[in-house]
LUMVEX-436466 format. One record per residue: residue in three letters; x, y, z of N, C-alpha, C in turn; residue number from 1. Coordinates in steps of 0.02 Angstrom, whole numbers, plus 50000, padded with zeros to 5 digits. Layout:
N
(site ALA; (X; Y; Z); (X; Y; Z); (X; Y; Z); NUM),
...
END
This chain:
108
(site MET; (49403; 47113; 45728); (49410; 47154; 45793); (49457; 47137; 45849); 1),
(site GLU; (49498; 47197; 45852); (49555; 47211; 45893); (49561; 47214; 45957); 2),
(site ILE; (49603; 47199; 46013); (49616; 47245; 46088); (49637; 47313; 46069); 3),
(site GLY; (49598; 47339; 46118); (49577; 47398; 46104); (49518; 47449; 46079); 4),
(site LYS; (49485; 47419; 46037); (49421; 47442; 45988); (49374; 47459; 46059); 5),
(site LEU; (49338; 47510; 46012); (49275; 47511; 46040); (49204; 47460; 46002); 6),
(site VAL; (49180; 47420; 46038); (49130; 47392; 46035); (49051; 47385; 46073); 7),
(site TRP; (49004; 47372; 46043); (48932; 47389; 46058); (48913; 47300; 46082); 8),
(site ASN; (48852; 47304; 46130); (48800; 47251; 46135); (48742; 47270; 46178); 9),
(site ASN; (48705; 47249; 46136); (48619; 47263; 46150); (48598; 47211; 46203); 10),
(site TYR; (48576; 47209; 46277); (48550; 47157; 46314); (48488; 47183; 46315); 11),
(site HIS; (48439; 47161; 46300); (48362; 47173; 46307); (48340; 47255; 46299); 12),
(site GLY; (48393; 47280; 46245); (48377; 47342; 46237); (48419; 47396; 46260); 13),
(site ILE; (48459; 47368; 46316); (48510; 47406; 46348); (48567; 47401; 46283); 14),
(site LEU; (48576; 47491; 46287); (48643; 47475; 46236); (48705; 47483; 46280); 15),
(site ARG; (48760; 47465; 46263); (48797; 47458; 46311); (48880; 47461; 46257); 16),
(site PHE; (48909; 47519; 46281); (48974; 47513; 46269); (49035; 47488; 46286); 17),
(site GLY; (49098; 47453; 46258); (49135; 47456; 46312); (49191; 47437; 46249); 18),
(site THR; (49263; 47438; 46291); (49313; 47419; 46251); (49335; 47335; 46259); 19),
(site ILE; (49377; 47314; 46228); (49402; 47275; 46190); (49459; 47238; 46253); 20),
(site LYS; (49467; 47204; 46296); (49521; 47196; 46321); (49579; 47143; 46309); 21),
(site SER; (49560; 47095; 46280); (49557; 47010; 46264); (49542; 46984; 46201); 22),
(site LYS; (49577; 46950; 46184); (49548; 46894; 46120); (49565; 46833; 46141); 23),
(site ARG; (49542; 46792; 46122); (49556; 46706; 46124); (49520; 46671; 46054); 24),
(site ILE; (49548; 46634; 46012); (49517; 46576; 45982); (49523; 46505; 45980); 25),
(site ASP; (49451; 46488; 45999); (49443; 46430; 46018); (49445; 46371; 45990); 26),
(site GLN; (49441; 46312; 45981); (49458; 46257; 45954); (49419; 46235; 45900); 27),
(site SER; (49357; 46288; 45878); (49303; 46280; 45823); (49315; 46333; 45795); 28),
(site GLY; (49349; 46371; 45805); (49383; 46463; 45793); (49348; 46511; 45784); 29),
(site TRP; (49285; 46508; 45847); (49256; 46549; 45850); (49319; 46595; 45898); 30),
(site ALA; (49291; 46659; 45889); (49333; 46710; 45926); (49288; 46729; 45993); 31),
(site PHE; (49324; 46751; 46039); (49298; 46772; 46107); (49332; 46835; 46131); 32),
(site TYR; (49305; 46884; 46168); (49318; 46919; 46178); (49310; 46948; 46256); 33),
(site LYS; (49365; 46965; 46286); (49339; 46997; 46349); (49331; 47084; 46362); 34),
(site VAL; (49279; 47112; 46365); (49270; 47177; 46390); (49278; 47224; 46444); 35),
(site LYS; (49281; 47268; 46429); (49285; 47310; 46482); (49234; 47375; 46476); 36),
(site TRP; (49162; 47337; 46503); (49097; 47388; 46470); (49100; 47469; 46509); 37),
(site HIS; (49066; 47506; 46490); (49099; 47571; 46494); (49011; 47606; 46545); 38),
(site ASP; (49014; 47633; 46587); (48961; 47666; 46631); (48903; 47599; 46623); 39),
(site ASP; (48911; 47565; 46633); (48869; 47505; 46642); (48812; 47475; 46694); 40),
(site ARG; (48789; 47518; 46729); (48757; 47526; 46787); (48685; 47488; 46765); 41),
(site VAL; (48659; 47514; 46701); (48587; 47497; 46686); (48602; 47420; 46673); 42),
(site TYR; (48640; 47410; 46633); (48649; 47332; 46620); (48648; 47290; 46699); 43),
(site GLU; (48689; 47330; 46751); (48712; 47275; 46793); (48656; 47273; 46850); 44),
(site ASN; (48600; 47326; 46838); (48568; 47328; 46880); (48510; 47278; 46861); 45),
(site ALA; (48511; 47282; 46786); (48455; 47225; 46753); (48476; 47155; 46778); 46),
(site LEU; (48554; 47137; 46778); (48562; 47084; 46767); (48556; 47053; 46846); 47),
(site ARG; (48548; 47082; 46885); (48538; 47094; 46965); (48481; 47075; 46972); 48),
(site HIS; (48438; 47110; 46938); (48362; 47096; 46955); (48348; 47006; 46924); 49),
(site ARG; (48389; 46995; 46892); (48360; 46947; 46835); (48409; 46882; 46878); 50),
(site GLU; (48456; 46883; 46911); (48482; 46841; 46961); (48450; 46822; 47012); 51),
(site ASN; (48426; 46875; 47035); (48386; 46897; 47103); (48320; 46842; 47088); 52),
(site LEU; (48303; 46869; 47029); (48236; 46803; 47018); (48246; 46730; 46993); 53),
(site THR; (48292; 46737; 46974); (48318; 46652; 46943); (48361; 46639; 46966); 54),
(site ASN; (48405; 46659; 47049); (48437; 46634; 47078); (48500; 46584; 47029); 55),
(site LYS; (48531; 46612; 46998); (48558; 46588; 46928); (48628; 46661; 46926); 56),
(site LYS; (48656; 46630; 46922); (48736; 46685; 46891); (48708; 46684; 46795); 57),
(site HIS; (48722; 46748; 46784); (48688; 46742; 46707); (48740; 46791; 46654); 58),
(site ASN; (48790; 46819; 46703); (48850; 46866; 46686); (48889; 46835; 46648); 59),
(site LEU; (48923; 46870; 46600); (48956; 46835; 46545); (49032; 46858; 46546); 60),
(site GLU; (49089; 46811; 46550); (49158; 46830; 46580); (49180; 46864; 46510); 61),
(site GLU; (49171; 46796; 46433); (49177; 46842; 46378); (49119; 46839; 46312); 62),
(site TYR; (49126; 46861; 46279); (49090; 46868; 46218); (49108; 46835; 46154); 63),
(site ARG; (49059; 46816; 46118); (49058; 46783; 46061); (49074; 46835; 46019); 64),
(site SER; (49136; 46804; 45968); (49120; 46875; 45909); (49044; 46906; 45890); 65),
(site ASP; (49003; 46850; 45880); (48940; 46878; 45867); (48908; 46912; 45909); 66),
(site GLN; (48899; 46921; 45989); (48890; 46960; 46008); (48886; 47021; 46023); 67),
(site ILE; (48944; 47053; 45995); (48982; 47115; 46010); (48973; 47137; 45923); 68),
(site LYS; (48986; 47218; 45926); (48989; 47206; 45857); (49031; 47312; 45859); 69),
(site MET; (49070; 47324; 45822); (49118; 47365; 45808); (49064; 47441; 45828); 70),
(site ALA; (49111; 47472; 45868); (49081; 47556; 45858); (49137; 47596; 45819); 71),
(site SER; (49114; 47645; 45820); (49136; 47699; 45799); (49156; 47772; 45819); 72),
(site LYS; (49188; 47791; 45851); (49176; 47846; 45894); (49182; 47897; 45840); 73),
(site ASN; (49190; 47893; 45805); (49183; 47948; 45748); (49109; 47976; 45745); 74),
(site ASN; (49078; 47920; 45712); (48995; 47890; 45701); (48955; 47928; 45742); 75),
(site LEU; (48983; 47880; 45807); (48955; 47907; 45877); (48942; 47996; 45894); 76),
(site SER; (49002; 48037; 45894); (49016; 48095; 45874); (48960; 48114; 45837); 77),
(site LYS; (48959; 48104; 45769); (48925; 48145; 45721); (48862; 48140; 45748); 78),
(site VAL; (48836; 48077; 45779); (48758; 48064; 45786); (48742; 48114; 45852); 79),
(site ILE; (48783; 48113; 45911); (48764; 48154; 45948); (48756; 48204; 45935); 80),
(site GLN; (48811; 48249; 45881); (48787; 48332; 45875); (48740; 48337; 45809); 81),
(site GLU; (48725; 48284; 45781); (48660; 48273; 45732); (48596; 48304; 45785); 82),
(site HIS; (48598; 48245; 45841); (48552; 48252; 45885); (48553; 48322; 45940); 83),
(site GLU; (48610; 48363; 45958); (48626; 48431; 45993); (48562; 48489; 45936); 84),
(site ASN; (48600; 48470; 45864); (48588; 48518; 45815); (48502; 48523; 45832); 85),
(site THR; (48470; 48452; 45843); (48401; 48433; 45802); (48372; 48463; 45855); 86),
(site ILE; (48400; 48464; 45919); (48357; 48488; 45991); (48352; 48571; 45998); 87),
(site ARG; (48410; 48587; 45976); (48445; 48648; 46002); (48389; 48709; 45987); 88),
(site PRO; (48341; 48741; 45929); (48301; 48772; 45916); (48256; 48765; 45973); 89),
(site ALA; (48236; 48720; 45998); (48160; 48701; 46050); (48203; 48697; 46119); 90),
(site THR; (48262; 48695; 46109); (48308; 48688; 46195); (48297; 48783; 46205); 91),
(site GLN; (48322; 48813; 46140); (48323; 48879; 46164); (48276; 48920; 46162); 92),
(site LEU; (48213; 48905; 46127); (48144; 48947; 46139); (48122; 48919; 46203); 93),
(site THR; (48125; 48855; 46237); (48106; 48838; 46316); (48146; 48887; 46382); 94),
(site ASN; (48217; 48866; 46352); (48268; 48922; 46389); (48245; 48983; 46421); 95),
(site LYS; (48210; 49033; 46347); (48205; 49100; 46351); (48128; 49099; 46374); 96),
(site GLY; (48090; 49044; 46386); (48028; 49053; 46428); (47985; 49089; 46381); 97),
(site LEU; (47996; 49069; 46305); (47957; 49068; 46247); (47944; 49016; 46225); 98),
(site CYS; (47889; 48997; 46181); (47858; 48929; 46148); (47856; 48955; 46063); 99),
(site ALA; (47875; 48894; 46047); (47858; 48905; 45974); (47807; 48914; 45944); 100),
(site PRO; (47813; 48956; 45902); (47752; 48967; 45847); (47692; 48918; 45829); 101),
(site SER; (47639; 48932; 45850); (47585; 48888; 45834); (47531; 48917; 45776); 102),
(site PRO; (47507; 48904; 45733); (47460; 48902; 45696); (47398; 48960; 45716); 103),
(site ARG; (47390; 49013; 45698); (47323; 49028; 45731); (47247; 49020; 45697); 104),
(site LEU; (47213; 49016; 45757); (47156; 48975; 45727); (47098; 49026; 45770); 105),
(site ASP; (47057; 49076; 45702); (47019; 49096; 45736); (46966; 49074; 45722); 106),
(site VAL; (46921; 49101; 45779); (46854; 49089; 45785); (46803; 49118; 45745); 107),
(site VAL; (46750; 49099; 45689); (46713; 49118; 45650); (46652; 49137; 45703); 108),
END
């Protein structure tokens, strides 16, 4: 992983995305990274709540290489596009005030 690359982290189910700002290797060979997290309010609120409960700081300044994973802008764009294509028919019907057809059940 190199400086400037997009990475992700999962903190208790909160999916975070950020950009690597710096890298260092410690004496045991582990790579550590400083990351600029993007639109990270949900994580920040969760961490603030945890710190209020424990009266301890839990914020990490650096992330070991096994705590972050590479993300692909191209892959994320494709996932979002597929999501949009999946919901588009239902959204179009809803926006027009129509509902999707349902099977007709005749009462005999």
